[in-house]
Legacy VTK file of the C-alpha trace (Angstrom):
# vtk DataFile Version 3.0
C-alpha trace
ASCII
DATASET POLYDATA
POINTS 189 float
-16.615 22.464 23.990
-16.648 19.056 22.332
-19.167 18.647 19.545
-21.923 15.737 19.505
-22.405 15.100 15.875
-24.052 11.937 14.852
-21.436 11.935 11.941
-18.103 13.982 11.221
-17.506 16.381 8.866
-14.167 16.199 6.539
-15.057 18.703 3.793
-12.701 17.655 1.056
-15.322 18.402 -2.131
-18.030 20.993 -2.248
-21.049 19.248 -1.857
-23.627 21.505 -3.615
-26.752 19.475 -1.898
-26.991 17.117 -4.538
-27.092 13.954 -2.986
-24.907 11.199 -2.025
-21.165 11.788 -3.268
-17.859 9.629 -3.203
-15.401 11.490 -1.379
-11.800 11.068 -2.235
-11.095 10.504 1.333
-10.090 7.354 3.798
-13.088 8.855 6.236
-16.816 9.015 5.900
-18.494 12.099 6.327
-22.040 13.713 6.327
-22.406 17.072 4.703
-23.977 19.921 6.880
-27.137 19.495 4.793
-27.400 15.960 5.743
-26.233 14.425 2.286
-23.749 11.344 3.291
-19.845 11.330 1.965
-18.998 7.602 1.902
-15.912 6.137 2.277
-14.828 3.560 -0.400
-11.452 1.429 -0.859
-10.595 -0.337 -3.787
-12.065 -3.182 -1.894
-15.417 -2.104 -1.672
-15.441 -1.236 2.068
-17.529 1.929 3.300
-17.492 3.153 6.697
-20.038 5.604 7.671
-22.304 6.746 10.611
-24.722 3.684 11.428
-28.265 4.537 11.375
-31.365 2.675 12.315
-31.612 0.784 8.937
-28.620 -1.099 9.807
-29.972 -2.320 13.230
-30.876 -5.888 12.022
-27.586 -6.394 10.236
-25.582 -5.117 13.490
-27.768 -7.052 15.754
-26.469 -10.348 13.912
-22.900 -9.037 14.068
-23.239 -8.427 17.724
-25.084 -11.930 17.981
-21.968 -13.445 16.490
-19.944 -11.591 19.276
-22.149 -13.263 21.831
-24.095 -9.856 22.643
-27.855 -10.412 21.723
-29.854 -7.099 21.316
-33.163 -7.114 19.595
-32.851 -4.918 16.299
-35.484 -2.757 17.497
-33.549 -1.995 20.870
-30.640 -1.762 18.650
-32.059 1.216 16.615
-33.320 3.206 19.475
-29.776 2.950 21.092
-28.041 4.029 17.860
-30.556 6.887 17.893
-29.419 7.646 21.590
-25.672 7.283 20.692
-26.387 9.759 17.887
-28.091 12.493 20.071
-25.641 12.250 22.877
-21.609 12.746 23.056
-20.631 9.577 20.623
-21.084 8.209 17.432
-21.400 4.640 16.144
-19.746 3.532 12.888
-20.251 0.598 10.664
-18.169 -1.068 7.955
-20.473 -2.207 5.038
-18.815 -4.673 2.326
-21.347 -6.130 -0.171
-24.063 -7.033 2.510
-24.559 -7.001 6.236
-22.275 -4.999 8.305
-18.717 -6.331 8.661
-17.972 -4.182 11.460
-18.795 -1.663 14.251
-16.990 0.888 16.358
-18.878 3.007 19.133
-17.021 5.579 20.813
-18.262 8.246 23.475
-16.426 11.266 24.224
-16.048 12.903 27.820
-14.178 15.582 30.007
-11.700 14.617 32.344
-10.198 16.227 35.153
-6.460 15.533 34.057
-6.753 16.375 30.429
-7.359 19.706 28.468
-9.126 18.066 26.031
-11.795 15.591 25.951
-11.166 11.791 25.934
-12.668 9.504 23.348
-13.635 5.588 24.584
-14.243 3.090 22.322
-16.839 1.142 24.244
-17.400 -1.381 21.300
-15.361 -2.843 18.608
-16.303 -5.998 16.627
-15.715 -7.219 13.315
-17.378 -10.052 11.855
-15.522 -13.607 12.248
-15.642 -13.975 8.566
-14.107 -10.279 7.915
-11.432 -10.743 10.293
-7.563 -9.772 9.290
-8.624 -7.893 6.523
-7.893 -4.461 8.064
-11.465 -3.837 8.773
-10.794 -3.142 12.330
-7.703 -0.756 11.588
-9.829 1.032 9.451
-12.783 1.580 11.771
-10.338 2.691 14.669
-8.748 5.147 11.822
-12.279 6.475 11.218
-13.253 6.671 15.100
-10.041 8.669 15.509
-11.078 11.140 12.970
-14.574 11.537 14.386
-13.067 12.073 17.738
-10.572 15.008 16.525
-13.525 16.514 14.907
-15.310 16.326 18.167
-12.468 18.170 19.932
-10.941 15.162 21.701
-7.196 14.862 22.449
-6.810 10.890 22.790
-8.734 7.973 22.084
-8.722 5.256 24.678
-9.819 1.424 24.440
-10.397 -0.904 27.240
-8.607 -4.478 27.108
-9.435 -7.166 29.749
-6.311 -9.086 31.031
-4.762 -11.664 28.880
-6.355 -10.510 25.366
-3.235 -10.871 23.848
-4.686 -10.586 20.330
-6.370 -7.367 21.442
-3.182 -6.058 22.986
-1.365 -6.784 19.561
-4.121 -4.946 17.680
-3.832 -1.889 19.864
-0.063 -1.688 19.498
-0.405 -2.136 15.811
-2.900 1.024 15.463
-0.959 3.235 17.473
-2.526 2.571 20.917
0.091 2.631 23.864
-0.679 0.823 27.372
-2.115 3.347 29.713
-3.103 1.330 33.139
-5.888 -1.119 32.269
-6.538 0.898 28.999
-4.869 1.756 25.582
-4.480 5.165 24.788
-3.465 6.796 21.233
-2.747 10.743 21.032
-4.697 12.258 18.346
-2.850 15.589 17.922
0.664 16.014 16.860
2.843 17.336 19.746
0.434 16.078 22.342
1.354 14.163 25.138
-0.581 11.856 27.060
LINES 1 190
189 0 1 2 3 4 5 6 7 8 9 10 11 12 13 14 15 16 17 18 19 20 21 22 23 24 25 26 27 28 29 30 31 32 33 34 35 36 37 38 39 40 41 42 43 44 45 46 47 48 49 50 51 52 53 54 55 56 57 58 59 60 61 62 63 64 65 66 67 68 69 70 71 72 73 74 75 76 77 78 79 80 81 82 83 84 85 86 87 88 89 90 91 92 93 94 95 96 97 98 99 100 101 102 103 104 105 106 107 108 109 110 111 112 113 114 115 116 117 118 119 120 121 122 123 124 125 126 127 128 129 130 131 132 133 134 135 136 137 138 139 140 141 142 143 144 145 146 147 148 149 150 151 152 153 154 155 156 157 158 159 160 161 162 163 164 165 166 167 168 169 170 171 172 173 174 175 176 177 178 179 180 181 182 183 184 185 186 187 188
């Protein structure tokens, strides 16, 4: 049965419940006691579970992508995602969010393990072509694995050549109208 965390757990270093830690990992995680592990890179990028506190910045990011949502509504929706079968991850640099990825997992009749579907993947226009989208997909894949999923899917509209190239470059294969990425070794689609 899939787990529905608002975070994903990668216990690499004991937490000890002392507060915020820097994890020597390439994914973000939250300890069971609620303290946040933060993913940092040499470029100062952090990827972690989105909270209502990021709603104003995420509202600006979504508006830049053509999807206007009021910050208060966005905070409520982030809470609903966190309480349901999914997660929202945000990429942060030195200010407002640079990117966001939202995924939901569900069971299908065809697959033994649940499937995670990326419903939102957006990187700020000024932050594109710097690997942020790739890192968001990597963090989302980790969250899906922890939730018990066997595959990660991303729907793409026809004639989105840049998105198609991105999907292929990040390990997805074409599976009908969607792109799919296996999350476990020796698994088949």
